[in-house]
Phi, psi and omega in degrees: 000121168289128182246109181238119180280124187289347178199117171222160176241145158228156183206163179214018187232034177122170179291155177304147175281339176273116189289346178290342181269162179301127183277070176241150177293325179220141174227100195267166172305319178295319177292326176301314189287326182293324175293316178300314182299316188293329189264349185082028181261117180294313187216164178211155174255121179277140173244104180301122186282150179290345181281351179246109182297337176261016191290323177301312181292323175305307181298316176299314180301317177296313175297324175297322182277338188219061184298344179260359178241335190230134163223183193219144164242098186271183185213171176200161181294114183293339185261012177254125175308328188286343178294337186294328180285353185272340191299311188293333179253013186299318181287356176282347176282138180317121170083352183282119178246357183176203182229153175216133175232133177268308180057055183273344179288148178309316184287345176278344190288340179275350182302327183298330183240351182264006175101349192298326188261357186300330182291334191287328184293310176286338179287313180293324177298317180291321178279357181066041181255111172301148180228124181263143187219129171276100195225038183304323185265003186223027185295325171306315177304317173305312180304317177297316178304311182299323181289316183288330186230074193294342181269353182271123177280125179241140177238133173265131185280148161054042173061020181072020185270152174268161179286165169068013176225153185223171172059219187295325174304326180286344186247026186294333186251026182303325186294330181284331173291312187295332179294341179280345181299341179293334176272119180299349181257019175241131179234164181236125173276122173272056181264150173071019182315305182303336182288347187261013181228137175271355181275166180270170174312133014260033165059048191301328187281356176247356184296325178296321175298315178301323183295316183295322178288331176293315182298326184274317186264336176081163181293343178275355179227029176229115182253113180297150165183188188232314201052059190303332180289356169228027173283143179273007183220182184285158168302322178294323174292330177294323176292305187290343169311318185263326181277342190230330190254000179245094188291344183279355176267124170282172178300315178294329172301309182299319179301322176287298189304319187279358173171320182303313181299314179304312183298321179295316181293323178265001183057041176265114186265084179278131178302152179296329170237157182202162174264155178295344182260002184293000000 
């Protein structure tokens, strides 16, 4: 089974501003790959974090050196006019398969509705760039974008959950997420699942929510992953939560959810076999 993590971070400019992540100055591609090997993770998609201004370049170099193991959903400042010129050539950079925007700063929260992001959707659709979004508070807007731009592939981060909440409270807006499944151009990243439960592994109290998301989106639009640097468990347990603890997933389902579906969505051509140094 090909195991591809849909979201990881690397950085090199000081500890994360988000206290949920490991408070280390550097988390390098070499550390990432070492942990991936130990957990049986074949490949991963790097999301350059906002707290490191050089994170896009770090990711590009990592993907250049390890093209069969690391790819990128990068970012640029949406409010700067010069960013618009980057879209058409974005995939020419090593490892770049699409875009991802978290928009966590207070001033960025209005961008969803004040027109700042409006140019992005048609531009990304034209360029064939999938866009991942941290959109827990803006799921209905994602639906509007999906309907207006049917050729634009959209990915909802972290099961559509907001940060800093757990258990039933974390899934309070689940109906809004499930409503997006009707759009064939919307997929869901099942990343960070352990962080939304206050229970120990295997996080039984959130499994029913995972099942509902699976029922709505299906295995071809549900992508396993971790956001490992803020997980309360080991990387291996993040893997086995899906491969061993969800009995309603068939073996073909697991093949898709654990990596194949993501690679198809992002058009990432990972060889069927590879060496650890690839």
